N, C-alpha and C positions, 0 to 999 in steps of 0.2 A: 355681661354672657348668655347666651341663647343656652338653652336646654330641650329636650326635646322628650316627650312624653310618647312612649314608642308599646304599638301594639300590635298585632301579625297580623293588618292587612295594611299601616301605613304607620303616618306620622300627625300627631298634632304640635303644630309646631305657640312655644311659646318664648315669645320673646321680653326683648327690657326695654317695654313700654309702659311704666306703671300705670301712667295716666287712658291709657288706650284702656289696660286690665279692668282699672274702675268705671271706669264707660262703660264697660259692656262685661261684668260678671255675671251677668245671669246666661250669657249668648257662651262663657267659658266653660259657666260648668255642663251647659248643653251639651256643648261639644266633651268633657270632665266622661261625663253619663254615656253618650256614644259611643267611646272609646272603649270603657270599661265593660259596658254591652256587650262590641265583638269581641274582646279580652278572653271573657265569658263565655263565648257562641263555641268559640275555635277552643278552649280548653275543656269545653264539655263537649264537644267533633272529634275531640283527638281519643276521650277514653271508650271505649267502647264495653257496654253492660252484657254477661254473660251469665245467663238463667243456665241455671244447671242441679240436677237434683243429688241426692245421696248415693242414689241406687245409682247413675251413669258417671259418677266419680270412681263407685267401684269394679264400675266393668273395666275405666281404663286404668287404674292406678295399679294392679296386679299386674302389667303386661308392659309398663313405664317407669314403672317405681325404680329409682339408683341402689334402694336399699337393698330390694327383691332381688335386683340383678345379680347384687353384687354375690349376695349367698346361692346365686345358681351356681355361679362363676366356681365360689369356692367347693361348691359339689363338684363339677366336673373339671375341677382338680383333682379333685381328691378318684376323680372315676381311674382321670387318666394316670395316677400313682398307679392306682390298682392294676391298672392294664401291664404296667412291668412287669407283674411279678405270672405273668403266663414265661417268663423265660427258664422259672423255675423245674416248666414240664417239657417245653416245649426246645427244637434241636438250637444250636445258635451253627451257622448252614456259612461258611467262609469262600471267598474262590478266590485265587493268585496264579498271578505272570513270571516268572522273575529271569531274566539273562544276567549270565554273568562270563564275565574274561578271564580265566586264571592258571601260571604255571605250577602253585602249590603244587607238592606230590598229594596231600590224601586230597586235596581237590579236584585235583585231574582226575586221579588213579579211579576215584570216587564215582567222581562224573563220570567217566567209558564206562564205569558196570550200571550205572543207569540209564546206560542211552545201548546197552546192553551189544559194546561191541569193543568189548575184551579181544585183545590175540596175546597171541606166548610172546612172541616179543617185547610186547607190556610189562611180563614179569624179568625182560634185562635190569639185573639190578644200576644199570647205569641210565636207561629210560625212566623208571621208575624215582631217582633220584635225581634226575636232569629231566623231569619233564618238558615237554614243547608248550608252547602259547594249547589252549583246548577252551574253548566252546561251548555252554549249557543251557540252552530253554526248556528252563520246566513247568508245566501249568498245573495247579496244585488246586483240586476241589476238597478240603476236611469239614467235617461233622461232630459237634460234639452234644449228647444227650447224658442232663441231668437224668439221675436213674430215681436217687435218695437224696434227699437235701429237706431235712426236717426243719429246722432252724428254717427256709426257706418258704415252706409251710408254715411254721406260727406269723412269720412276719405277712404273710398274704392274710390270713385270717384278721393281723389286725389293721389290717388296711381294708375290709369288708364291714367293721366297726365302725372307722373313723366314717365312711360313707356315709352308715344306717345314723350315727351323731352329729351330721352335717345338715343330714335331707330333713332329723324330728327338730334340730337349730334353724331351718329354710321354713319347717310348716311354722315354728314357734315365732320366726319372724312374720308373717302373713301375720299370724295373731296380732302384733305387735301393730302392725302397719293397719290395721283393721281400726284399731282403738286407738292411735293418730288419726286416721280421716275423720272417722266420728270425733272425734276433740275439735280440729279445727273443719269440721261443718258446722261446729255447736257455736264457735265462737265467729264463725263469721255471721250465724244465725245469729248469735249476743253482739255484736255490731252494728247489723242493719236495726237491732230492737233497737239497741240505745239511740241511732239517730232517730227511729221512728218518734221513739220517746219525748225524747229534745224540742225534735222540727213540731211537734201539736203544742209541748209545755211554751216553744213562741208562740204560735198562733194565738194560744191562749194572751198569753205576755202582752203580743200587738195591738189585741182586742182590748186588752185594759191600759194598755198606754191612750189607743183614740180617745177612749172615754175621758181619763186624765187630763189629756191634751184638749179637751172639749172645756171641763170645770175649769183648766185656767183659762185658756179664753174669753172664759166668763169672770173670771177674779173667785172664783172658789174655792181654789188650793193655791202652794204656795209654788215659788221657783224650786222649792227643796225639793218637791214630791215630782214634779216630772226628772230632775236629774235622777233622785233616786231609781223611778222605772228605764231610765236612759244606760242606768248602768245594770240593770236587770236583760235587756234588751244584748247587749255587749257581750257580758256573761254569758248567758243562751246561744250567740253565734261563738261564741270559743267553745264551748261546750262541742257544737255541734261540730266545728271543724276538726276538734281528736276526734271524735267517735267516727266521722269520715277518715281519720285516718287508720282509726282500727279496724274500718271497713278491708282499705288497702291493705294494711299491713295483716289480715286473715285470708284476705285473698292469693295474696304472693305465695303466701304460705302450700297455700295448696295446689298453687301452679307448681310448688316446688316438689310437692311430694308424689305430684303426677311429671317431673318432669318438662317441664312447657313453658315457654317463654308468656309471661307475665305483662312485657311491655304495652301500657297505651289497652288495657283489659282488666277488666276487674267483674269477679264471680258473684253473681247473685241467687241468693238460697230460693228452691224450690217452695221446699217447707219454713214455717215460722214455727219460731223457738215455742217448745212447746212443754208442759211437767208431762215428764211416762214416767206413766204408774210400773211397779215394782213390787212381787211381795217375796220380800226374802227370807231365807228360816235362819230359826236362831241358830248362836255360835258355828257358822260354821267351819267344817274342814279342808282344811287343805287336800286334795285332787293328787291322788301320786300318779294320775295319770298322765300331769299334765305335760305337755313335747317339753318343755327343758330341766323336767325332774328326770322323764326320762333320758334324754338326751347324758345327764351329771352320772346316771347311772349305765349306764352302755358308756360311759366313757371308760367305768375300770375293768371291763373285759379288753379292752385294747391294752392297757397296762399289764392283766394276766398273761395274755398272746406274747406282751414284747420280755417280759419275763423265762415263758417258758421260751421263746426262739432263742435271749440268751448262753440257756441250758443245752439247750438243743445243740449250741458248737461244738460239746467235746463229746458230740455223736458221733459218727462212721458220716463221708460224705463218699456217696459211690456211684460215677460217672463213667458213661459209656464213649469210647474216641472212637475212627474209624476217616481214613484218607486214601484221594485215589490222585496220580500221577502221573505226567505224560512226563517223559522227555526226548530232546535229541538235540544235534549241534547245531543244525537252522534256525532261526526263527517262522514259525507259523509250523513246523511241520513236528509228529508225534508217533516216531517212531518205537519207542517202547513206552513200558509203562509199567504200576505196581501196585499195591493198595495195603496198607495197615489199617489193621484193626485191634480194637480192645476197650479194656474195662480196667477204670483205676478207683482204689477204695483208699482214702484219704483220713485220717483224724488227725487234729489240731492237738499234740497233747498239754504247749504248752504256749498259749500268747498275751504272755508278760503280765498275767491276772489282769490285760482288759477285757474279757468274757465278764470276768467272777465280778470286777467294778461294775460293768453295765449292769449286773443281777442289782446291785446294791441300789443303783443309781434309782430304776424303775421299781425296784419297792417303797423307795424314798419318797419317789413320787403320786406309788397310787396309795401309800400313809398320806400325804398332804392330802391328795384328793377328793379322797375319805372325807376327809375334816372339812374340806369345802363344801363337799354334799351337804354335810349334820349342818355344816353354818347355816349355807343358801335355803336348807330345810325349814329351819326356826325361822330363818328372818321374811322364809314367804310367810311362813305360815305368819306369824305378827304381823306385815301389813296387810294381810288377807283382816285380821281382826281389827284391822285399822280402817281397812276401808271401809268397813260394816258398820263403824259405829261413825265415819264421817257423813258415809249417806241417812242413816237417822238423824245425826246432827242435821244434815245439808234441809233432810224434809218438811222438818220440825221450821227448820229456817225457813222457807217457804210457805209456810203457812202463818209466818208470826208478820214478816213482811208483808202479806196478803192484807192480812186484819188493820195492820200499819198504814196501810194506803190505802184501802176504803175511810177510814178513819180521818185521814186527813184529806184523803178525797169531800165529805161529808163538812168538815170543817171550811174547806176554802168554799164550798157552795153559800154557806151560815156568812162567812166575811164576805162574800161576796152580794150577794142580798142586802146584809145590813152594810157594807159602802153604799153603793146604791140610793140609800135611803138612807145615807148623810150620817149614820151612825156608828160607821169607824173608816180608823186612821187609813189612809192607802199606804202607809207601813206595813200596815197592819194583813193587809190585802196582799200586798209582796212578798210578808213571810208564807202567809198562808199557803200563795201560788207555790214560792217556792219549796214547803216542805213537800205539798203534792209528787210534785216533781220528782225531786228526788226518793221519798219512799217510791215512785213508781220504776223507777230503776233501782235502786236495791231489790223491789221484788224482780226484776228480770234477772236480775243477774244471781239472787238465790236461786229461781229456775237454772241456769245458768251451771251456778255450783253443785245442785244437786243430780243434774243430769251429766256433769262432768265424773260425781264421785261412785254415780251406781258404774257410770260405763268402766271404768278402771278398774270397780267391781268384779264385773261381771269378767275383765281379761283378768285377774286372778283367779278367779272360778271356774275359769274354763280350762 
């Protein structure tokens, strides 16, 4: 059975020739190595590295992020709803053209009156009771003008408050997006830092492996020492692969925030992961002017206006109306005309307790919102204090991991010197090197956690 090793630009045929393979073992290894090299080349060429700074991301994200577009759409929709409230003070104007044919006594006589062509013979009881068929074509222009509708005025004020609340939420969404961007960018920095640390560790391991291989060739160490070193190399390679996957994951998330296509592209940060100095005030207090807290407080005003709107439904409504009409027995002619103007005052004396039920519902919603706001404020204050302590703990962890890393680096240096003098075992050297790279990664992770905690604290405290 034949099988094929596929690479991007060609095929290497591996046939069923065991004798030939045995004789040409070195040649086949060369082909395989060439195939892997070609595959790696095209894989690397297919992935574009895009260098970007946090400032560049900030300039793009506020114009392209989908979450912000949704927040803006909500504000626009609320503004559109608010525009409908203009009906409370603007007139309603309609025009119509109607044509009828009738022999109904009342309609026939009335149509003749509207057409201004009633004659004495039309009052004949016989003509009144049995009129001939008559055509009537009417053109009508009608105007309705609201004068006093207090319930609609309160509904408009509630709509204005809703727009203000959504604008505050939109502003808070921008703050959160800024925090999310900082977090994602730091995740990308951390992923690249991990790759750099592991690749440096791999170089160290390969240098040690070269020494151990020479010792083994000279019969100075056992085969188990070489195998231990090979295991360590494989372990480092696996960690590097995992770290590179984290780079791609962090890059993809940034592309998602930017609403861009990440196919065959990977971000690379211009700035490296560094410790951010910060001076925090003791016992931080929750700021009442925070955008989300303002939005919650503002929403209470909307409920207040909705309650007043339901109560105002019991007040009289005053509306003016008027119409101008033109009539004729032939279409598209306007022989006679007339007008009508008036003012209507109407009271809704009883609506089956609908308005009263609305008032009770809005009052219950208002009480619920007040309770939710109180709970949210206390929870936010608790979260702020917790994040403050997390910053302090993370800062302490940075110092401890830095000290541990420096100590393991010094220990590795001592073990390496003693190993080269034949005073230490290769397993001890491996353990020392493994501890050093582990502590360096822990220190980078501690810096990342500290920066993250600090950014979250700033977000809660702004």
